[in-house]
N, CA, C and O atoms as CSV, one atom per row, in Angstrom:
chain,resi,resn,atom,element,x,y,z
A,1,MET,N,N,-67.569,23.062,-6.647
A,1,MET,CA,C,-67.318,24.481,-6.565
A,1,MET,C,C,-65.839,24.615,-6.869
A,1,MET,O,O,-64.814,23.933,-6.861
A,2,GLY,N,N,-66.321,26.049,-7.186
A,2,GLY,CA,C,-65.011,26.535,-7.966
A,2,GLY,C,C,-63.579,27.033,-7.199
A,2,GLY,O,O,-63.581,27.006,-5.968
A,3,ALA,N,N,-62.574,27.405,-7.782
A,3,ALA,CA,C,-61.136,27.458,-7.499
A,3,ALA,C,C,-61.488,28.331,-6.015
A,3,ALA,O,O,-61.119,27.806,-4.964
A,4,THR,N,N,-62.089,29.450,-5.976
A,4,THR,CA,C,-62.401,30.498,-5.184
A,4,THR,C,C,-63.177,29.949,-3.966
A,4,THR,O,O,-63.111,30.680,-2.977
A,5,ASP,N,N,-63.841,28.906,-3.839
A,5,ASP,CA,C,-64.818,28.264,-3.067
A,5,ASP,C,C,-64.060,27.820,-1.540
A,5,ASP,O,O,-63.054,27.112,-1.498
A,6,THR,N,N,-64.643,28.292,-0.510
A,6,THR,CA,C,-63.886,27.645,1.029
A,6,THR,C,C,-64.935,26.638,1.676
A,6,THR,O,O,-66.163,26.719,1.664
A,7,THR,N,N,-64.092,25.636,2.263
A,7,THR,CA,C,-65.258,25.126,2.865
A,7,THR,C,C,-65.411,25.380,4.299
A,7,THR,O,O,-64.568,25.942,4.997
A,8,VAL,N,N,-66.602,24.904,4.712
A,8,VAL,CA,C,-67.363,25.809,5.616
A,8,VAL,C,C,-67.566,24.168,6.734
A,8,VAL,O,O,-67.713,23.237,5.942
A,9,ARG,N,N,-67.597,23.772,7.836
A,9,ARG,CA,C,-68.095,22.565,8.707
A,9,ARG,C,C,-68.948,22.926,9.149
A,9,ARG,O,O,-69.070,24.087,9.539
A,10,LEU,N,N,-69.897,21.960,9.238
A,10,LEU,CA,C,-71.287,21.715,9.867
A,10,LEU,C,C,-71.260,20.510,10.684
A,10,LEU,O,O,-70.271,19.820,10.432
A,11,SER,N,N,-71.803,20.173,11.321
A,11,SER,CA,C,-72.050,19.414,12.303
A,11,SER,C,C,-72.863,18.009,11.392
A,11,SER,O,O,-73.521,18.139,10.360
A,12,PRO,N,N,-72.611,16.849,12.046
A,12,PRO,CA,C,-73.232,15.743,11.154
A,12,PRO,C,C,-74.856,16.067,11.315
A,12,PRO,O,O,-75.590,15.894,10.342
A,13,ASP,N,N,-75.330,16.494,12.446
A,13,ASP,CA,C,-77.013,16.624,12.633
A,13,ASP,C,C,-76.718,17.850,11.600
A,13,ASP,O,O,-76.388,17.427,10.492
A,14,LEU,N,N,-76.765,19.422,11.715
A,14,LEU,CA,C,-76.825,20.528,11.343
A,14,LEU,C,C,-77.220,19.644,9.638
A,14,LEU,O,O,-78.294,19.690,9.038
A,15,TYR,N,N,-76.047,18.961,9.250
A,15,TYR,CA,C,-76.287,18.789,7.689
A,15,TYR,C,C,-77.385,17.903,7.351
A,15,TYR,O,O,-77.910,17.964,6.239
A,16,ALA,N,N,-77.798,17.011,8.319
A,16,ALA,CA,C,-78.460,16.104,8.380
A,16,ALA,C,C,-79.831,16.712,7.890
A,16,ALA,O,O,-80.616,16.324,7.025
A,17,ARG,N,N,-79.855,18.153,9.017
A,17,ARG,CA,C,-81.318,18.683,8.715
A,17,ARG,C,C,-81.636,19.395,8.012
A,17,ARG,O,O,-82.790,19.729,7.745
A,18,LEU,N,N,-80.203,19.934,7.370
A,18,LEU,CA,C,-80.012,20.806,6.387
A,18,LEU,C,C,-80.604,20.021,4.971
A,18,LEU,O,O,-81.393,20.551,4.189
A,19,SER,N,N,-80.151,18.909,4.854
A,19,SER,CA,C,-80.247,17.834,3.443
A,19,SER,C,C,-81.663,17.106,3.513
A,19,SER,O,O,-81.977,16.453,2.518
A,20,ASP,N,N,-82.807,17.165,4.898
A,20,ASP,CA,C,-84.016,17.473,5.137
A,20,ASP,C,C,-84.852,18.694,4.215
A,20,ASP,O,O,-85.913,18.417,3.655
A,21,LEU,N,N,-84.545,19.379,4.175
A,21,LEU,CA,C,-84.833,20.595,3.840
A,21,LEU,C,C,-84.423,21.108,1.930
A,21,LEU,O,O,-84.575,22.120,1.246
A,22,LEU,N,N,-83.882,19.773,1.736
A,22,LEU,CA,C,-83.706,20.678,0.452
A,22,LEU,C,C,-84.553,20.634,-0.941
A,22,LEU,O,O,-84.466,21.258,-1.998
A,23,GLN,N,N,-85.494,19.511,-0.408
A,23,GLN,CA,C,-86.540,19.431,-1.690
A,23,GLN,C,C,-87.262,20.636,-1.252
A,23,GLN,O,O,-86.933,21.518,-2.046
A,24,ARG,N,N,-88.160,21.159,-0.303
A,24,ARG,CA,C,-88.586,22.303,-0.108
A,24,ARG,C,C,-87.500,23.610,-0.468
A,24,ARG,O,O,-87.771,24.801,-0.620
A,25,SER,N,N,-86.658,23.164,-0.514
A,25,SER,CA,C,-85.999,24.869,-0.829
A,25,SER,C,C,-85.386,25.012,-2.382
A,25,SER,O,O,-84.722,25.867,-2.967
A,26,GLY,N,N,-85.731,24.240,-2.591
A,26,GLY,CA,C,-85.029,24.105,-4.279
A,26,GLY,C,C,-83.704,24.223,-4.570
A,26,GLY,O,O,-83.173,24.733,-5.556
A,27,ALA,N,N,-83.051,23.516,-3.273
A,27,ALA,CA,C,-81.581,24.109,-3.805
A,27,ALA,C,C,-81.065,22.438,-4.578
A,27,ALA,O,O,-81.922,21.558,-4.665
A,28,GLU,N,N,-80.187,22.279,-4.886
A,28,GLU,CA,C,-79.788,21.119,-5.102
A,28,GLU,C,C,-78.548,20.353,-4.379
A,28,GLU,O,O,-78.226,19.183,-4.588
A,29,SER,N,N,-78.019,21.122,-3.621
A,29,SER,CA,C,-77.115,20.706,-2.617
A,29,SER,C,C,-77.093,21.256,-1.319
A,29,SER,O,O,-77.723,22.271,-1.023
A,30,VAL,N,N,-76.273,20.513,-0.410
A,30,VAL,CA,C,-76.525,21.260,0.804
A,30,VAL,C,C,-75.692,22.663,0.641
A,30,VAL,O,O,-76.175,23.727,1.029
A,31,ASP,N,N,-74.208,22.559,-0.057
A,31,ASP,CA,C,-73.550,23.601,0.151
A,31,ASP,C,C,-74.384,24.653,-0.318
A,31,ASP,O,O,-74.525,25.659,0.377
A,32,GLU,N,N,-75.210,24.482,-1.916
A,32,GLU,CA,C,-75.613,25.525,-2.421
A,32,GLU,C,C,-77.190,26.192,-1.477
A,32,GLU,O,O,-77.893,27.202,-1.510
A,33,LEU,N,N,-77.128,24.931,-0.729
A,33,LEU,CA,C,-78.170,25.935,-0.103
A,33,LEU,C,C,-77.892,26.972,1.550
A,33,LEU,O,O,-78.443,27.985,1.981
A,34,VAL,N,N,-77.050,26.304,1.955
A,34,VAL,CA,C,-75.487,27.174,2.776
A,34,VAL,C,C,-75.053,28.437,2.300
A,34,VAL,O,O,-74.950,29.477,2.950
A,35,SER,N,N,-74.795,28.234,1.029
A,35,SER,CA,C,-75.018,29.398,0.255
A,35,SER,C,C,-75.831,30.618,0.333
A,35,SER,O,O,-75.616,31.736,0.801
A,36,ARG,N,N,-77.136,29.908,-0.446
A,36,ARG,CA,C,-78.245,31.237,-0.409
A,36,ARG,C,C,-78.437,31.610,1.452
A,36,ARG,O,O,-78.118,32.711,1.901
A,37,ILE,N,N,-78.940,30.603,2.241
A,37,ILE,CA,C,-78.711,31.289,3.688
A,37,ILE,C,C,-77.684,32.661,4.203
A,37,ILE,O,O,-77.849,33.811,4.611
A,38,ALA,N,N,-76.356,31.570,3.844
A,38,ALA,CA,C,-75.751,32.804,4.524
A,38,ALA,C,C,-75.691,34.047,3.399
A,38,ALA,O,O,-75.509,35.120,3.975
A,39,ARG,N,N,-75.800,34.182,1.909
A,39,ARG,CA,C,-76.079,35.211,1.089
A,39,ARG,C,C,-77.010,36.207,1.408
A,39,ARG,O,O,-76.808,37.422,1.431
A,40,ASP,N,N,-78.175,35.525,1.682
A,40,ASP,CA,C,-79.569,36.205,2.207
A,40,ASP,C,C,-79.646,36.939,3.510
A,40,ASP,O,O,-80.210,38.014,3.713
A,41,TRP,N,N,-78.737,35.901,4.691
A,41,TRP,CA,C,-78.224,36.795,5.563
A,41,TRP,C,C,-77.534,37.884,5.600
A,41,TRP,O,O,-77.905,38.949,6.093
A,42,ALA,N,N,-76.558,37.669,5.106
A,42,ALA,CA,C,-75.068,38.277,4.701
A,42,ALA,C,C,-75.801,39.822,4.470
A,42,ALA,O,O,-75.419,40.726,5.214
A,43,SER,N,N,-76.987,40.155,3.306
A,43,SER,CA,C,-77.283,40.741,2.506
A,43,SER,C,C,-78.169,42.098,3.758
A,43,SER,O,O,-77.941,43.281,4.008
A,44,LYS,N,N,-79.586,40.700,4.427
A,44,LYS,CA,C,-80.441,41.657,5.275
A,44,LYS,C,C,-79.502,42.494,6.261
A,44,LYS,O,O,-79.762,43.609,6.713
A,45,GLN,N,N,-78.084,41.549,6.560
A,45,GLN,CA,C,-77.478,42.305,7.855
A,45,GLN,C,C,-76.709,43.653,7.507
A,45,GLN,O,O,-76.263,44.443,8.339
A,46,ALA,N,N,-76.624,43.790,5.914
A,46,ALA,CA,C,-75.382,44.927,5.405
A,46,ALA,C,C,-76.601,46.326,4.871
A,46,ALA,O,O,-76.573,47.555,4.801
A,47,SER,N,N,-77.633,45.154,4.574
A,47,SER,CA,C,-78.583,46.806,4.796
A,47,SER,C,C,-79.421,47.563,6.009
A,47,SER,O,O,-79.844,48.712,6.136
A,48,GLN,N,N,-79.466,46.240,6.938
A,48,GLN,CA,C,-80.214,46.837,8.318
A,48,GLN,C,C,-79.515,47.952,8.735
A,48,GLN,O,O,-80.199,48.960,8.915
A,49,GLY,N,N,-77.893,48.058,9.006
A,49,GLY,CA,C,-76.797,48.680,9.220
A,49,GLY,C,C,-76.873,48.269,10.787
A,49,GLY,O,O,-77.817,47.837,11.448
A,50,PRO,N,N,-75.114,48.652,11.245
A,50,PRO,CA,C,-75.250,48.288,12.582
A,50,PRO,C,C,-75.999,49.350,13.231
A,50,PRO,O,O,-75.314,49.268,14.251
A,51,ALA,N,N,-76.527,49.948,13.412
A,51,ALA,CA,C,-77.528,50.783,14.462
A,51,ALA,C,C,-78.452,49.778,14.286
A,51,ALA,O,O,-79.023,49.475,15.334
A,52,ALA,N,N,-78.842,49.066,13.163
A,52,ALA,CA,C,-80.431,48.507,13.515
A,52,ALA,C,C,-80.426,47.106,14.305
A,52,ALA,O,O,-81.385,46.388,14.593
A,53,ARG,N,N,-78.868,46.911,14.604
A,53,ARG,CA,C,-79.148,45.421,15.671
A,53,ARG,C,C,-78.452,46.053,16.716
A,53,ARG,O,O,-77.417,46.706,16.585
A,54,PRO,N,N,-79.286,45.748,18.145
A,54,PRO,CA,C,-78.838,45.916,19.439
A,54,PRO,C,C,-78.020,45.171,19.872
A,54,PRO,O,O,-78.010,43.962,19.642
A,55,PRO,N,N,-77.200,45.779,20.573
A,55,PRO,CA,C,-76.015,45.544,21.938
A,55,PRO,C,C,-75.957,44.280,22.247
A,55,PRO,O,O,-76.902,43.793,22.868
A,56,LEU,N,N,-74.712,43.386,21.842
A,56,LEU,CA,C,-75.248,42.332,23.426
A,56,LEU,C,C,-75.375,42.331,24.450
A,56,LEU,O,O,-74.491,43.140,24.734
A,57,ALA,N,N,-75.767,42.078,25.298
A,57,ALA,CA,C,-76.017,42.353,26.886
A,57,ALA,C,C,-74.387,41.470,27.350
A,57,ALA,O,O,-73.694,40.571,26.874
A,58,ALA,N,N,-74.375,41.929,27.953
A,58,ALA,CA,C,-72.878,41.719,28.783
A,58,ALA,C,C,-72.447,39.810,29.265
A,58,ALA,O,O,-71.367,39.227,29.367
A,59,ASP,N,N,-73.686,39.417,29.429
A,59,ASP,CA,C,-74.045,38.059,29.760
A,59,ASP,C,C,-73.921,37.155,28.429
A,59,ASP,O,O,-73.355,36.104,28.130
A,60,ASP,N,N,-74.659,38.009,27.848
A,60,ASP,CA,C,-74.540,36.848,25.972
A,60,ASP,C,C,-73.126,37.217,25.484
A,60,ASP,O,O,-72.590,36.229,24.983
A,61,GLU,N,N,-72.305,38.373,25.464
A,61,GLU,CA,C,-70.790,38.268,24.811
A,61,GLU,C,C,-70.061,37.524,25.850
A,61,GLU,O,O,-69.229,36.714,25.442
A,62,LYS,N,N,-70.244,37.669,27.295
A,62,LYS,CA,C,-69.606,36.773,27.794
A,62,LYS,C,C,-69.612,34.662,27.367
A,62,LYS,O,O,-68.742,33.798,27.473
A,63,VAL,N,N,-71.281,34.636,26.825
A,63,VAL,CA,C,-71.781,33.581,26.192
A,63,VAL,C,C,-70.619,32.812,25.521
A,63,VAL,O,O,-69.863,31.850,25.655
A,64,VAL,N,N,-71.128,34.370,24.303
A,64,VAL,CA,C,-70.220,34.039,22.883
A,64,VAL,C,C,-68.957,33.819,22.967
A,64,VAL,O,O,-68.318,33.368,22.017
A,65,GLU,N,N,-68.481,34.082,24.009
A,65,GLU,CA,C,-66.793,34.959,24.074
A,65,GLU,C,C,-66.519,33.142,24.032
A,65,GLU,O,O,-65.829,32.557,23.197
A,66,GLU,N,N,-67.429,32.384,25.418
A,66,GLU,CA,C,-66.577,31.517,25.862
A,66,GLU,C,C,-66.747,30.489,24.941
A,66,GLU,O,O,-65.812,29.699,24.805
A,67,ARG,N,N,-67.906,30.325,24.184
A,67,ARG,CA,C,-68.161,29.699,22.843
A,67,ARG,C,C,-67.111,29.478,22.064
A,67,ARG,O,O,-66.536,28.400,21.915
A,68,LEU,N,N,-66.760,30.891,21.371
A,68,LEU,CA,C,-65.792,30.766,20.833
A,68,LEU,C,C,-64.439,30.372,21.108
A,68,LEU,O,O,-63.869,29.763,20.203
A,69,LYS,N,N,-63.762,30.608,22.246
A,69,LYS,CA,C,-62.695,29.682,22.932
A,69,LYS,C,C,-63.144,28.589,22.770
A,69,LYS,O,O,-62.350,27.921,22.108
A,70,SER,N,N,-63.898,28.123,22.997
A,70,SER,CA,C,-64.222,26.477,23.683
A,70,SER,C,C,-63.773,25.890,21.348
A,70,SER,O,O,-63.065,25.014,20.852
A,71,LEU,N,N,-64.532,26.811,20.833
A,71,LEU,CA,C,-64.357,26.087,19.259
A,71,LEU,C,C,-62.765,26.362,19.080
A,71,LEU,O,O,-62.358,25.827,18.049
A,72,GLY,N,N,-61.685,27.097,19.852
A,72,GLY,CA,C,-60.250,27.205,19.467
A,72,GLY,C,C,-60.471,28.957,18.452
A,72,GLY,O,O,-59.469,29.157,17.767
A,73,TYR,N,N,-61.139,29.663,18.364
A,73,TYR,CA,C,-61.090,31.272,17.454
A,73,TYR,C,C,-60.523,31.429,18.623
A,73,TYR,O,O,-59.403,30.957,18.427
A,74,LEU,N,N,-60.573,31.897,20.065
A,74,LEU,CA,C,-59.934,32.587,20.702
A,74,LEU,C,C,-59.146,32.442,21.436
A,74,LEU,O,O,-58.621,33.414,21.979
């Protein structure tokens, strides 16, 4: 990892699942695989623009807010 890289925490279960996908993905490490997935997702989201994404339902928004609070982000 370079000096400007940032650490992302993954649950042990998710890390193990991603490790299992390494051979099929062509990535050399879980870090590389996660970076590819995130870069592809961000690129797709940027190209679709905000109008392409439907707004969250009120119930879904509440679930997301509660989850973020439980993780300490809110």
